[in-house]
C-alpha positions as CSV (number, residue, x, y, z in Angstrom):
1,M,0.0,-0.1,0.3
2,A,3.0,2.2,0.9
3,V,4.1,1.9,-2.8
4,A,0.9,2.7,-4.5
5,R,0.4,5.6,-2.2
6,N,4.1,7.1,-3.0
7,R,3.3,6.8,-6.7
8,V,0.1,8.5,-6.5
9,L,2.2,11.5,-5.1
10,A,4.4,11.5,-7.4
11,L,1.8,11.9,-9.4
12,A,-0.2,14.8,-8.2
13,K,3.3,16.2,-7.4
14,G,3.4,16.5,-11.3
15,G,-0.7,17.6,-12.1
16,S,-1.3,21.3,-12.8
17,S,-3.5,22.8,-10.2
18,R,-5.0,25.2,-12.3
19,I,-8.2,25.6,-13.0
20,P,-9.9,28.6,-14.9
21,L,-11.7,31.0,-12.9
22,R,-15.2,32.4,-14.9
23,L,-16.0,34.3,-11.8
24,Q,-19.3,36.6,-12.0
25,E,-20.1,37.4,-8.8
26,A,-21.8,41.1,-9.6
27,H,-24.6,39.2,-12.3
28,Y,-25.4,36.7,-9.3
29,R,-28.8,37.9,-9.4
30,C,-29.3,36.3,-12.6
31,I,-27.4,33.6,-12.4
32,C,-29.3,32.4,-9.7
33,R,-32.1,31.9,-10.9
34,R,-31.1,29.6,-13.6
35,F,-29.5,27.4,-11.2
36,V,-31.1,26.6,-8.8
37,S,-33.1,23.7,-7.6
38,T,-36.9,23.3,-7.9
39,D,-36.3,19.7,-6.6
40,P,-38.2,19.6,-2.3
41,S,-35.2,17.4,-1.0
42,N,-32.3,20.5,-2.1
43,S,-34.4,22.9,-0.8
44,I,-32.1,23.8,2.2
45,L,-29.5,24.0,-0.4
46,N,-30.1,27.0,-1.9
47,P,-30.3,29.5,0.7
48,L,-26.5,28.0,1.1
49,V,-25.7,28.2,-2.3
50,L,-26.5,31.3,-3.3
51,R,-25.0,32.5,-0.1
52,L,-21.4,31.3,-1.4
53,I,-22.0,32.7,-4.7
54,Q,-22.6,36.2,-2.8
55,E,-19.5,35.6,-0.2
56,P,-16.2,36.2,-1.4
57,S,-14.2,33.5,-2.2
58,S,-12.2,33.6,0.9
59,S,-15.3,33.7,3.5
60,V,-15.9,30.1,1.4
61,K,-15.2,27.4,4.0
62,S,-16.0,30.3,7.2
63,V,-19.6,30.1,5.5
64,L,-19.5,26.1,5.6
65,D,-18.5,26.7,8.9
66,S,-21.0,27.2,10.6
67,P,-23.4,25.5,12.7
68,E,-26.3,25.4,10.2
69,N,-24.9,23.6,7.7
70,D,-23.6,20.9,9.9
71,F,-26.0,18.4,7.4
72,L,-23.3,18.8,4.8
73,G,-21.3,16.8,7.2
74,S,-22.9,13.2,6.1
75,S,-25.6,14.4,3.0
76,R,-23.5,13.3,-0.6
77,L,-26.3,13.6,-2.3
78,S,-26.5,16.9,-0.8
79,W,-22.5,17.7,-2.1
80,K,-22.7,16.9,-5.6
81,A,-25.6,18.7,-5.9
82,L,-23.8,21.9,-4.0
83,V,-21.0,21.3,-6.3
84,T,-22.8,21.4,-9.6
85,S,-25.2,24.0,-8.6
86,L,-21.1,26.3,-7.9
87,I,-20.4,25.1,-11.6
88,S,-23.4,25.8,-13.2
89,S,-22.9,30.1,-11.4
90,S,-19.4,30.0,-13.1
91,S,-18.3,29.6,-9.9
92,P,-15.7,26.7,-10.2
93,K,-13.0,28.3,-7.5
94,K,-15.7,28.1,-4.9
95,A,-16.3,24.6,-5.9
96,Q,-13.0,23.7,-4.7
97,L,-12.6,25.6,-2.5
98,A,-15.8,23.8,-0.7
99,L,-14.7,20.5,-1.9
100,E,-11.1,21.1,0.0
101,W,-13.0,22.0,3.3
102,R,-15.3,18.8,2.7
103,L,-11.8,17.2,2.9
104,E,-10.5,18.8,6.0
105,K,-12.9,17.9,7.6
106,M,-12.9,14.2,6.7
107,N,-9.7,14.4,8.1
108,K,-10.2,15.5,10.9
109,E,-12.5,13.6,12.1
110,N,-10.4,10.8,10.8
111,E,-12.6,9.4,8.6
112,R,-12.4,5.6,7.6
113,D,-15.3,5.2,5.1
114,P,-14.0,3.9,1.7
115,D,-17.2,5.0,0.1
116,F,-17.0,9.1,1.5
117,Y,-13.4,9.4,-0.5
118,I,-14.2,7.9,-3.4
119,D,-17.6,10.2,-3.8
120,L,-15.6,13.6,-3.2
121,I,-12.9,11.8,-5.7
122,R,-15.2,12.1,-8.5
123,L,-16.4,15.7,-7.8
124,C,-13.2,16.1,-8.5
125,G,-14.2,15.2,-12.0
126,E,-16.6,17.8,-12.3
127,L,-14.1,20.6,-11.5
128,Q,-11.4,18.3,-13.9
129,N,-8.9,18.9,-10.9
130,V,-6.9,16.1,-10.9
131,P,-4.2,17.4,-7.9
132,L,-7.0,17.8,-5.6
133,A,-8.4,14.4,-6.4
134,M,-4.7,13.2,-6.3
135,R,-5.0,14.9,-2.7
136,V,-8.2,12.9,-1.8
137,F,-6.2,9.9,-2.6
138,T,-3.7,10.0,-0.7
139,A,-5.8,11.4,2.6
140,M,-7.5,8.1,2.6
141,E,-4.4,5.9,2.4
142,F,-3.0,8.2,5.1
143,Q,-6.4,7.3,7.0
144,G,-5.4,3.5,6.9
145,V,-7.7,2.6,4.0
146,K,-6.9,-0.1,2.1
147,P,-7.3,1.4,-2.1
148,T,-10.1,-0.1,-3.9
149,V,-10.5,-0.8,-7.5
150,T,-13.5,1.3,-7.5
151,A,-10.9,4.2,-6.1
152,F,-8.7,3.6,-8.8
153,N,-11.8,3.9,-11.4
154,S,-12.7,7.2,-10.3
155,L,-8.8,8.7,-10.1
156,I,-9.4,7.5,-14.1
157,E,-12.2,9.0,-14.6
158,V,-11.4,12.3,-12.8
159,C,-7.9,12.4,-15.5
160,I,-9.8,10.9,-18.5
161,S,-12.4,14.2,-18.4
162,S,-9.5,16.7,-17.5
163,H,-7.4,15.1,-20.5
164,N,-4.7,14.1,-18.9
165,M,-4.3,11.3,-20.5
166,I,-1.2,10.3,-19.7
167,T,-2.0,10.6,-15.6
168,A,-4.5,7.7,-16.6
169,F,-2.2,5.4,-17.8
170,S,0.4,5.5,-15.1
171,M,-3.1,4.9,-13.2
172,F,-3.6,2.1,-14.6
173,E,0.0,0.7,-14.6
174,I,-0.1,1.1,-10.8
175,M,-3.1,-1.9,-10.9
176,K,-2.4,-3.9,-13.5
177,N,0.7,-4.3,-11.6
178,S,-0.5,-4.5,-8.1
179,E,-2.4,-8.1,-6.5
180,S,-4.9,-6.1,-4.2
181,F,-6.9,-3.7,-7.1
182,K,-6.4,-5.1,-10.3
183,P,-8.0,-3.6,-13.8
184,N,-11.7,-4.3,-13.9
185,A,-14.3,-4.8,-16.6
186,D,-15.2,-0.5,-15.8
187,T,-11.6,0.0,-16.0
188,F,-10.6,-0.8,-19.5
189,F,-14.6,1.0,-20.6
190,Y,-13.2,4.2,-19.5
191,F,-10.0,4.6,-21.3
192,I,-13.2,2.6,-24.3
193,S,-15.3,5.5,-24.1
194,A,-12.7,8.2,-24.2
195,F,-11.6,7.5,-26.9
196,A,-14.3,6.5,-28.6
197,K,-15.0,10.5,-28.2
198,L,-11.9,11.0,-29.2
199,R,-12.7,9.5,-32.7
200,D,-9.1,7.7,-32.2
201,V,-10.2,3.9,-33.5
202,N,-6.8,2.5,-33.0
203,S,-6.4,3.5,-29.6
204,M,-10.5,2.7,-29.2
205,E,-9.9,-1.0,-30.6
206,A,-6.8,-1.6,-28.8
207,W,-8.0,-0.9,-25.0
208,Y,-11.1,-3.1,-26.7
209,S,-8.4,-6.1,-27.4
210,A,-6.6,-5.1,-24.0
211,K,-10.2,-5.7,-22.2
212,R,-10.8,-9.2,-24.4
213,A,-7.0,-10.3,-23.5
214,F,-8.1,-9.7,-19.4
215,E,-11.2,-11.6,-19.8
216,F,-13.8,-9.4,-20.1
217,S,-16.5,-9.8,-22.4
218,A,-18.0,-6.8,-24.0
219,D,-21.7,-5.3,-22.2
220,L,-24.4,-3.1,-24.3
221,R,-22.3,0.4,-22.9
222,T,-19.4,-1.1,-24.1
223,Y,-20.8,-2.5,-27.8
224,E,-22.2,1.3,-27.7
225,A,-18.6,3.6,-27.4
226,L,-17.1,1.1,-30.2
227,I,-19.6,1.2,-32.6
228,H,-20.1,5.1,-31.7
229,G,-17.0,5.7,-31.9
230,S,-15.9,3.8,-35.5
231,V,-19.2,5.4,-37.0
232,N,-18.1,9.1,-35.8
233,S,-14.5,8.4,-37.4
234,K,-16.0,6.7,-40.4
235,C,-15.1,3.2,-39.1
236,F,-17.2,1.3,-40.2
237,D,-16.3,-2.1,-40.8
238,F,-15.7,-2.1,-37.2
239,A,-18.9,-0.4,-36.2
240,V,-20.3,-3.6,-38.7
241,R,-18.0,-6.0,-37.1
242,C,-18.9,-4.9,-33.6
243,F,-23.0,-5.0,-33.7
244,D,-22.4,-8.3,-36.0
245,E,-20.7,-10.0,-32.5
246,M,-23.0,-8.5,-30.4
247,M,-26.0,-9.7,-32.0
248,L,-24.1,-13.8,-31.6
249,S,-23.5,-13.0,-27.7
250,G,-27.7,-11.8,-27.5
251,I,-27.1,-9.1,-26.5
252,V,-30.2,-6.9,-28.1
253,P,-28.6,-3.2,-28.7
254,N,-30.1,0.2,-27.5
255,A,-31.8,3.3,-29.5
256,I,-28.6,4.7,-29.5
257,I,-27.0,1.5,-31.1
258,L,-29.6,1.1,-34.0
259,D,-29.5,5.3,-34.5
260,N,-25.4,4.3,-35.3
261,M,-26.0,2.3,-36.9
262,L,-28.3,3.1,-39.5
263,E,-26.4,6.8,-40.0
264,G,-23.4,4.0,-40.8
265,F,-25.5,2.6,-43.1
266,C,-26.4,6.3,-45.4
267,K,-23.1,7.4,-44.9
268,R,-22.4,4.3,-46.7
269,K,-25.1,5.0,-49.2
270,D,-25.3,0.8,-48.9
271,L,-28.4,1.1,-50.1
272,D,-28.9,-3.2,-49.5
273,E,-27.1,-3.6,-46.4
274,L,-29.3,-0.5,-44.8
275,K,-32.1,-2.6,-45.7
276,K,-31.5,-5.8,-44.6
277,F,-30.5,-4.1,-41.3
278,L,-34.0,-1.8,-41.5
279,T,-36.2,-5.1,-41.6
280,V,-33.9,-6.8,-38.7
281,V,-34.9,-4.0,-37.0
282,L,-39.3,-4.3,-38.1
283,D,-38.8,-8.2,-37.4
284,K,-37.0,-8.0,-33.9
285,G,-39.6,-5.3,-32.6
286,W,-37.0,-2.7,-31.7
287,E,-37.5,1.0,-31.1
288,I,-35.2,3.1,-34.0
289,K,-36.3,7.0,-34.1
290,W,-38.2,8.1,-37.0
291,N,-37.0,11.9,-37.2
292,V,-33.4,9.9,-37.4
293,V,-34.4,7.5,-40.8
294,E,-36.5,10.4,-42.3
295,K,-33.2,13.1,-42.1
296,F,-31.8,10.2,-44.3
297,I,-34.4,9.8,-47.2
298,P,-33.0,12.8,-48.9
299,I,-29.9,10.2,-49.6
300,W,-31.8,7.5,-50.7
301,F,-33.9,9.6,-53.1
302,E,-30.4,11.0,-54.2
303,S,-29.6,7.5,-54.8
304,G,-32.1,6.5,-56.7
305,E,-33.0,3.8,-54.4
306,A,-36.7,5.3,-52.3
307,E,-38.7,3.4,-53.9
308,G,-37.3,0.2,-53.6
309,M,-37.5,1.7,-49.6
310,E,-41.1,2.9,-49.7
311,E,-42.4,-0.2,-48.5
312,I,-40.0,-0.3,-45.0
313,L,-40.2,3.4,-44.1
314,T,-44.3,2.6,-44.1
315,K,-43.3,0.3,-41.5
316,L,-41.0,1.8,-39.6
317,N,-43.5,5.3,-40.4
318,E,-46.1,2.9,-38.8
319,A,-44.0,1.5,-36.0
320,A,-42.7,5.3,-35.0
321,R,-46.9,6.4,-34.2
322,L,-47.7,3.1,-32.1
C-alpha cells in the first residue's frame, strides 16, 4: 500500500493545479434563477448556494463551518448538488474550496469510510481537478483506508475527464502491477469510451482487445461506445463487426446503437445492407426513432433507391406512431 501511495503522490506533484476562473459574482441574481433547484429535497441547499455565490471566495470555508450547515457532514447527495450548482453558476473556484473544506473536515474526523473518499474523488472530476483528486486519494490512504479498484477507477475517470491521459495510463499501470486492485471491466470501459469520444479508433480497438485479453466480455455500454466511435470516425466496417458480435452474444441493441448503425449505412450509401438492417429492426420489434430515419431520406432519393425503400419506410413510420 505504501508503494501505491508514493506513486500516486508523485503523480499528484507532477499535475497542474490550475482551474479556469470565470467568476461573475456581479450578476449573481440572474445566475441564481438559472441554477437553483426546484426539487424539494434540495430546498435546504438553495439558500447555502445563494450565499456562497454572494460571498467572496475567501469566506467560502467559514460559511461552510457555520452550525446551520452541519447537514453537509453526512449528506453525499447534498455535496453533489452543491458542487454542480456552483459550477453552473460560473463559480468553479468556490466549488474547489468547498471540496477542500470537505476533505479537511474528513481528515479532522479521521473518516475511514472509503465511499466518502470515492465520492469526493468523483466530485473532483466535475471540476476536472486531478491534483485535488490525488490529494483525496492520498488522504484516504493516510487514514489507513486500503485502496480499492473503485477508488483507482474514480481517479482514472477524473484524469480522462481532464484530458490527462498520461496520468490515467500511469494509474492503470499501478493497477495492473498490483495484487489487490487489478483492473476490472469498468477500468477498460473508461479508456474505450474516452478514445471513442476522441475518434481515435486504433486506441479504442487496442483497449477493447486488452479488455478481452483480461477475459472481460463486452457489455451493452461497451458496444455502444465502440459503434459510436467507429461511425463518427468513418470506420464503419469495425462498427458492423461489433454489431454482428453483439448480436451473436445475445445482447439487444439500444436506440443509440441502432441510430448509429443507421447513420453508418446511410453515410456509406449502402442501400442493400441498409434494407437488410431495417428489416431486422422491424422483425425484432426494436425501436428506432423516425426523425433519425427521416433525415436520411434525401440520401436515398439521390441514389435513386427511394422507391425500393417505400415499404420499409411505411412500416417504420407506422411503428413509430404506436
